[in-house]
Every structure is written in C-alpha cells, then in structure tokens.
C-alpha positions in Angstrom: 43.7 -92.2 140.5 40.8 -90.0 139.7 39.2 -89.7 136.2 36.6 -87.1 135.2 34.9 -87.3 131.8 31.9 -85.6 130.1 31.0 -81.9 130.7 31.8 -81.0 134.2 31.0 -77.4 135.3 32.2 -76.3 138.7 34.1 -79.5 139.4 36.3 -79.6 142.5 39.0 -82.2 143.2 40.5 -81.3 146.6 42.7 -82.7 149.4 43.2 -86.3 148.0 46.2 -88.5 148.5 46.9 -90.5 145.3 49.8 -92.9 145.3 50.9 -95.5 142.6 49.0 -96.3 139.4 49.5 -97.3 135.8 47.8 -94.3 134.3 47.3 -90.6 135.4 47.0 -89.6 139.0 44.2 -87.1 138.0 42.8 -87.4 134.5 40.4 -84.4 134.0 38.5 -83.7 130.8 35.9 -81.0 129.9 36.0 -79.1 133.2 34.6 -75.6 133.2 35.3 -73.3 136.1 36.9 -76.0 138.3 39.5 -76.4 141.0 42.2 -79.0 141.5 43.6 -78.0 144.9 45.6 -79.5 147.7 46.3 -83.0 146.3 49.3 -85.2 146.9 50.0 -87.1 143.6 52.9 -89.6 143.6 54.3 -92.5 141.6 52.0 -92.7 138.5 53.2 -94.3 135.3 51.8 -91.5 133.2 51.1 -87.8 134.2 50.5 -86.8 137.8 47.8 -84.4 136.5 46.4 -84.5 133.0 44.0 -81.8 131.9 42.2 -81.8 128.5 39.7 -79.5 126.8 39.0 -77.5 129.9 38.7 -73.8 130.8 39.0 -71.6 133.9 40.6 -74.3 136.0 42.6 -73.4 139.1 45.5 -75.9 139.8 46.8 -74.8 143.1 48.8 -76.0 146.1 49.3 -79.6 144.8 52.4 -81.7 145.4 53.3 -83.9 142.4 56.4 -86.1 142.4 57.8 -89.4 141.1 55.4 -89.5 138.1 56.2 -89.6 134.4 55.4 -85.9 134.1 54.2 -83.5 136.8 51.4 -81.6 135.0 50.3 -82.0 131.3 47.8 -79.6 129.7 47.0 -81.7 126.6 44.8 -79.8 124.1 42.5 -76.8 124.1 42.7 -75.7 127.7 41.9 -72.0 128.2 42.2 -69.3 130.9 43.6 -71.6 133.6 46.1 -71.0 136.4 48.8 -73.3 137.7 50.0 -71.8 141.0 51.7 -72.6 144.3 52.5 -76.2 143.4 55.5 -78.4 144.3 56.6 -80.3 141.2 59.7 -82.5 141.5 61.4 -85.8 140.7 59.0 -86.6 137.7 61.5 -88.5 135.6 59.9 -91.7 134.3 60.4 -90.9 130.6 62.9 -89.2 128.2 63.2 -86.0 126.2 60.4 -83.4 126.3 58.4 -86.0 128.1 60.5 -85.4 131.1 59.0 -82.1 132.3 57.6 -80.7 135.4 54.9 -78.8 133.4 54.2 -79.7 129.7 51.8 -77.7 127.5 51.1 -79.8 124.4 48.7 -78.1 121.9 46.5 -75.1 121.6 46.4 -73.9 125.2 45.4 -70.3 125.5 46.1 -67.8 128.3 47.6 -70.2 130.8 49.3 -68.6 133.9 52.0 -70.5 135.6 53.0 -68.7 138.8 54.7 -69.2 142.2 55.5 -72.9 141.6 58.7 -74.6 142.8 59.7 -76.9 139.9 62.9 -79.0 140.2 64.7 -82.2 139.3 62.2 -83.3 136.6 64.7 -84.8 134.2 65.1 -82.7 131.0 62.9 -79.6 131.5 61.1 -77.6 134.1 58.5 -76.1 131.8 58.1 -77.2 128.2 55.7 -75.3 125.8 55.3 -77.5 122.7 55.1 -76.1 119.2 51.9 -77.8 118.3 49.3 -75.1 117.5 49.4 -71.6 119.0 49.9 -71.5 122.7 49.9 -68.6 125.2 51.7 -69.2 128.5 52.6 -66.7 131.1 55.3 -67.6 133.6 55.7 -65.4 136.7 57.6 -65.8 140.0 58.4 -69.5 139.7 61.5 -71.2 141.0 62.9 -73.6 138.4 66.1 -75.6 138.9 68.1 -78.8 138.4 67.0 -80.0 135.0 69.4 -81.8 132.7 68.6 -79.8 129.5 66.8 -76.5 130.4 64.6 -74.6 132.8 62.1 -73.2 130.3 61.6 -74.2 126.6 59.3 -72.4 124.2 59.1 -74.2 120.9 58.2 -72.7 117.4 56.9 -69.2 118.1 54.7 -69.5 121.1 53.6 -66.4 122.9 53.3 -65.1 126.4 55.5 -63.8 129.2 58.5 -65.2 131.1 58.9 -62.6 133.9 60.6 -62.5 137.3 61.4 -66.2 137.6 64.4 -67.7 139.5 65.9 -70.2 137.1 69.2 -71.9 137.8 71.3 -75.1 137.5 69.5 -76.3 134.4 72.0 -78.0 132.1 72.4 -76.2 128.8 70.2 -73.1 129.4 67.8 -71.4 131.7 65.4 -70.2 129.0 65.4 -71.4 125.4 63.2 -69.7 122.7 63.3 -71.9 119.6 62.4 -70.1 116.4 60.3 -67.1 117.4 58.9 -65.1 114.5 57.7 -61.7 115.6 55.9 -61.2 112.3 53.3 -63.9 113.1 51.6 -62.0 116.0 53.3 -64.2 118.5 54.3 -61.7 121.2 56.8 -63.0 123.8 58.3 -61.0 126.6 61.3 -62.3 128.6 62.5 -60.0 131.4 63.6 -59.7 135.0 64.5 -63.4 135.4 67.5 -64.4 137.5 
C-alpha cells in the first residue's frame, strides 16, 4: 500500500494499482488540498482508503473492492469530496465495520456524490455518532447491503438527496435519534 504522514499540502496519489496487504491500501494523514484519483485498491486486510485529519481532499474515480471497508474517513476531515468511485464487495469484518463508506468522528462538510456502492456487507454508507458530522449524499447508487443502504447515527447533519437506494436488507435510509433542537439539520428528499 501507500502511506502518507506528516503535513502534506497539495499531495496527489493517482493511477496506482494496489493489491493485497495487511493494513490499508492508502493510508493518508494530514493532507491539505490533495487528490486521491484513479486508483485500483483491492484485497487489503483493513481499509481500502483511510483518510485522517485532512482537508480539501478530492477522492475521485477510484475502484475499491475486497477490502475490510471501502473508504474510512477517521477523524477531523473537512471540506472533502468522495465522488465517481466504484465501491463494492468490501466485507472482511462485521457490523458497522462492514461499510462501503464509513465516517467515524468529527468530519465536517463531506460530499459523497455519484458513487456506485454495493455488496459491502452491512451498510453502504455509515455516518457514526461520534462527534458532530456533516455529510451530504447526492446522486449515489447504493444497493445490496444486508442491513441498510444509509445509516446516520445520533443526530448527525447534512443532506441525503436524489440517491437511488434499493435491495438493502432492513431499510434504505435509517436516521437514528435525530434531535432538531440541537442545530443538527438533516434533509432527506427525492430518493428512490
């Protein structure tokens, strides 16, 4: 895999083929204004792509499959875009760990758009309840997960708009304990 540490402005990880490893396919930390584009990431024992403490990162046109999770935004990632990716068959764990895209803690203004996310075990997109998170899902195709397509936990905010969500176990979209009084705005509309 590829590991980036330390402060990394304008970092670009493009057009790599990464197959089989015991950790993350791409492990990126402290990137500012970066790109992770056009990579093939397959068969890693942990995340296909792990992003931590980064901002303004474009994650675009990657193929991630047969990893523990597809993409994990761990903590304190801001103003980043996850778009036009193929994320499928990432099933090497259980529960919320089985996700195509997993937002863990304090991720702000993350846009998830135009991805095809399928057959990732439990969930297509899981937004964890740890800390305030803001995630915007637009125009994704999310299908064939055993529990649900999209799960927002404990009052997270954002938009879930114009997604095609089908064949996902118990529910397409699950909002768990959303309190409108806490300044967590969440809009769900025009999904099929």
